C-alpha positions, -999 to +999 in steps of 0.1 A: -617+271+895-640+255+869-614+243+844-639+237+816-654+272+819-619+286+821-610+268+788-642+282+772-633+317+784-597+314+771-610+302+737-635+330+735-607+356+743-584+341+716-612+340+690-625+375+698-591+391+701-600+412+731-612+408+767-642+431+761-654+413+731-650+380+748-670+392+778-698+404+754-698+370+736-700+351+769-726+375+783-703+381+812-686+411+828-651+423+818-637+420+854-650+383+855-632+375+823-600+391+834-601+372+867-607+339+849-578+344+825-555+354+854-566+324+875-560+300+845-525+314+839-517+311+876-530+275+877-509+265+847-479+285+857-474+301+823-485+333+805-510+325+778-513+359+763-493+391+758-515+420+769-510+456+759-533+486+760-542+480+723-542+443+716-539+407+728-517+381+713-511+345+721-477+334+736-462+301+722-476+283+753-509+299+746-510+287+710-504+251+721-529+253+750-555+268+727-553+238+704-557+215+734-587+235+746-603+232+712-599+194+713-613+191+748-643+214+742-650+197+709-649+163+726-673+175+753-696+190+727-696+157+707-703+137+739-732+159+748-746+159+713-744+121+712-769+119+741-795+139+723-821+122+701-814+142+670-776+136+670-777+104+649-751+117+625-719+138+626-722+176+625-700+207+624-671+221+604-644+199+589-613+214+574-592+193+551-560+197+530-546+177+501-521+180+473-535+201+444-537+175+416-546+145+438-571+167+456-588+178+423-589+142+409-598+122+440-603+141+473-627+168+463-650+143+446-648+121+477-656+152+499-687+159+478-698+123+483-691+126+520-713+157+525-741+141+504-741+112+530-736+135+561-755+166+552-750+182+586-712+184+581-697+215+565-664+208+547-638+232+535-609+219+514-575+236+509-554+222+481-517+230+484-485+214+471-467+219+504-465+203+538-492+222+557-489+225+595-524+213+605-528+229+639-512+262+629-536+266+599-567+254+617-570+222+598-585+189+611-568+165+588-547+162+556-540+138+528-502+132+522-483+113+496-449+099+504-429+093+535-441+111+566-415+133+584-437+147+612-438+121+639-463+141+660-491+133+635-513+103+637-514+086+603-538+061+587-528+044+555-549+048+524-529+029+498-499+035+477-489+050+443-462+044+418-437+068+403-439+062+366-424+074+333-447+078+303-448+090+267-473+092+240-475+063+215-467+088+187-435+099+204-425+063+211-432+054+174-408+082+163-381+078+188-383+042+201-391+026+234-363+029+260-352-003+277-330+013+303-331+047+321-298+056+305-315+058+272-333+089+285-300+108+283-305+111+246-343+118+248-364+149+253-377+148+289-404+173+300-393+183+335-412+194+365-395+219+389-402+197+420-379+183+446-359+161+423-353+188+396-335+173+365-326+141+384-350+112+379-347+084+403-349+047+394-343+013+411-324-018+399-315-048+420-327-032+452-306+000+447-316+035+438-298+055+411-305+088+393-304+099+357-298+136+348-324+142+322-326+171+298-352+186+276-366+217+260-395+223+284-396+228+321-426+237+342-434+244+378-467+226+377-475+191+366-505+200+344-484+215+315-459+187+318-488+163+312-501+184+284-467+183+267-464+145+270-499+141+255-489+163+226-460+139+218-432+162+229-412+138+252-411+117+283-426+127+316-423+113+351-455+113+372-472+098+402-494+070+388-527+087+397-518+117+376-517+097+343-541+068+351-570+081+329-546+086+300-531+052+304-566+037+304-575+056+272-542+046+255-531+082+250-500+076+271-479+045+275-458+033+305-421+027+299-392+015+321-416-003+345-388-027+356-369+003+370-396+020+390-389+031+426-409+014+454-445+026+456-452+058+476-477+055+505-507+077+509-519+086+544-547+106+560-530+124+589-544+143+619-528+159+650-541+137+678-553+102+683-579+108+710-609+131+714-616+131+677-650+146+668-675+123+652-672+141+619-634+136+617-638+099+626-665+095+600-644+111+573-614+090+581-635+058+578-651+072+546-619+081+528-603+048+536-632+030+519-635+055+491-599+052+480-598+015+482-602+011+444-575+036+436-550+018+413-514+019+424 
């Protein structure tokens, strides 16, 4: 059995959703495709697909094997392309995910600069404030802020960001500048319905502690929280990149810097360390350089 051809056939079947369509796409006969799939399953000792009279669906083993097949076939394609005279730069599709606000402010502009440099790469960007399963959603790499829980991912550091508390100069002039997080108990805090909820975390003498803040506004997205702080309505807690332009302009002011938690790391993550396509390697190198100047 030609394993590479069998992988190609299996990938076609999974992409087309039927044996007949796969045979047509491969310019082969239906019996030949059926035999190839059966031989591949027998060789691996597992069933890769559930087959009924109406449809095909991948088994759990099939899903994992399909991802491996894509990696191998992609690597083979890249290796062959590298030998041709016109393959002097990366090509193909690159699928990226990033948090919404960080993606809007930093990743999408970086992606636009990337495709201006590598015009033969087509990038798609999915912005989402959730932990995305890269292989399951067909993504090549992701940008993540904070500690990494998924040990199966390869991670390359991009820098770090601070968790900060800010308010407008007008609000501070009216209500005073807090010198300890406990002073927030009597202040109006604009809250974000994130993981921490009404509990804001601080550090002192190497130990973490929380403060149960209250206020008259709560949102499920950071943008209106930021707008409320800019309007002088109270304190807000943000990741430093979210407020960096306003701090530079003087429309917001940092408070309680001595009580900030340790900086949060930023990583670019991807599912495997070997057999990376040239376009993925190029983007990893590019984004590491592009975000070098990002202020923590």
